[in-house]
C-alpha positions in Angstrom: -24.7 -37.5 9.8 -26.6 -35.4 7.3 -28.0 -32.1 8.4 -31.7 -31.8 7.9 -33.7 -28.7 7.1 -37.1 -27.7 8.5 -39.1 -25.1 6.6 -41.9 -23.4 8.4 -44.5 -21.0 7.0 -47.6 -19.6 8.6 -50.5 -19.6 6.2 -53.8 -17.8 6.7 -56.8 -19.1 4.9 -60.1 -17.2 4.9 -63.0 -16.4 2.6 -63.8 -12.7 2.0 -66.2 -11.2 -0.6 -65.5 -7.7 -1.8 -68.6 -5.9 -3.0 -67.8 -2.9 -5.2 -70.5 -0.2 -5.6 -70.5 2.2 -8.6 -69.0 5.1 -6.6 -65.4 4.4 -5.4 -66.1 5.5 -1.9 -68.8 2.8 -1.4 -66.7 -0.3 -1.0 -68.0 -3.0 1.3 -66.4 -6.1 2.7 -68.3 -9.1 3.9 -66.5 -11.9 5.8 -68.1 -15.3 5.7 -68.6 -16.9 9.1 -66.1 -17.3 11.9 -63.0 -15.3 10.8 -59.7 -16.7 9.7 -57.5 -19.6 10.7 -53.7 -19.5 10.7 -51.8 -22.7 9.9 -48.2 -23.4 10.5 -46.9 -26.2 8.4 -43.4 -27.5 8.8 -41.9 -29.7 6.1 -38.9 -32.0 6.2 -37.5 -34.2 3.5 -37.8 -37.4 5.5 -40.6 -37.0 8.0 -44.3 -36.1 8.1 -44.9 -33.4 10.7 -48.4 -32.3 11.8 -49.9 -28.9 11.2 -50.4 -26.4 14.0 -53.5 -24.3 14.0 -54.1 -20.8 15.5 -57.1 -18.5 15.6 -56.7 -14.8 14.9 -53.6 -12.9 14.1 -50.1 -13.8 15.3 -47.7 -11.3 16.7 -44.0 -11.6 17.3 -44.6 -12.7 21.0 -46.9 -15.5 19.8 -44.4 -16.5 17.1 -41.6 -16.8 19.7 -43.8 -19.0 21.9 -45.0 -21.1 19.0 -41.4 -21.5 17.8 -40.2 -22.6 21.2 -43.1 -25.0 21.7 -43.4 -26.5 18.2 -40.4 -25.9 15.9 -37.7 -26.6 18.5 -39.6 -29.7 19.4 -39.8 -30.9 15.8 -36.1 -30.2 15.2 -35.0 -32.0 18.3 -37.2 -35.1 17.5 -35.9 -35.2 13.9 -32.3 -34.5 14.4 -31.3 -33.5 17.9 -29.4 -30.2 17.6 -28.1 -30.7 14.1 -30.8 -29.0 11.9 -31.3 -25.8 10.0 -34.4 -23.6 10.1 -35.7 -21.6 7.2 -38.5 -19.1 7.8 -40.3 -17.0 5.2 -39.6 -13.5 6.6 -43.2 -12.4 6.9 -43.7 -9.4 9.3 -44.5 -11.5 12.4 -41.2 -13.3 12.0 -39.3 -10.0 11.7 -39.1 -8.9 15.3 -36.0 -6.8 16.3 -34.2 -9.3 18.5 -34.9 -12.3 16.2 -31.2 -13.2 15.4 -30.2 -13.0 19.1 -33.3 -14.9 20.2 -32.7 -17.7 17.6 -29.0 -17.9 18.7 -30.2 -18.3 22.3 -31.9 -21.5 21.2 -28.8 -22.5 19.2 -30.8 -22.5 16.0 -29.0 -22.6 12.7 -30.9 -20.4 10.2 -30.6 -20.8 6.4 -29.9 -17.5 4.7 -32.6 -16.9 2.1 -33.4 -14.1 -0.4 -36.3 -11.9 0.6 -39.5 -12.5 -1.4 -38.4 -15.5 -3.3 -41.4 -17.9 -2.9 -40.5 -19.8 -6.1 -37.5 -21.2 -4.3 -39.4 -22.0 -1.1 -40.5 -25.7 -1.2 -43.5 -25.2 1.2 -45.1 -22.8 -1.3 -45.8 -25.9 -3.5 -47.3 -27.7 -0.5 -49.6 -24.7 0.2 -50.6 -24.6 -3.4 -51.6 -28.3 -3.4 -53.4 -27.9 0.0 -55.3 -24.8 -1.1 -56.3 -26.4 -4.4 -57.7 -29.3 -2.4 -59.4 -27.2 0.3 -61.1 -24.9 -2.2 -61.7 -27.5 -5.0 -64.6 -26.7 -7.3 -65.0 -23.3 -5.8 -65.9 -24.6 -2.3 -66.2 -22.0 0.4 -65.9 -22.7 4.2 -68.1 -20.5 6.3 -66.4 -20.9 9.7 -62.9 -21.4 10.9 -63.8 -24.8 12.3 -65.2 -26.0 9.0 -62.0 -24.7 7.3 -59.9 -26.5 9.8 -61.7 -29.8 9.1 -61.2 -29.3 5.3 -57.5 -28.7 5.8 -57.1 -31.7 8.0 -59.0 -33.9 5.5 -56.9 -32.6 2.6 
């Protein structure tokens, strides 16, 4: 039986205008609408897996809960216990006890160079999704409208 790989990345999409005044100390930020939306998107070579949406910022505790509730579930459905996980090493994924915590779930983790998005296949997925969501300069003025645009893409 072939081992499968699951890549998972958390992506945040939001629209922010930066307004710069003539004097450097006068910099304003205006956020459009209802904040940001975090999207987890697993990809696998032979299955379509649904996106998972979150509001607000994710912390390591949320990441662990999400991993246990979503990623483990996807892995088990796709390949039982014979699968490999690849994460993108963003700060929320870098909690101190990560290696031990992943081993406690018997998760095989693919070693991957830090900051190498060119080799991360989901970066291409995010690029296609982002291009579609913001096609022709479209802005989304609430997290809910952004979510609908992502789901439609």
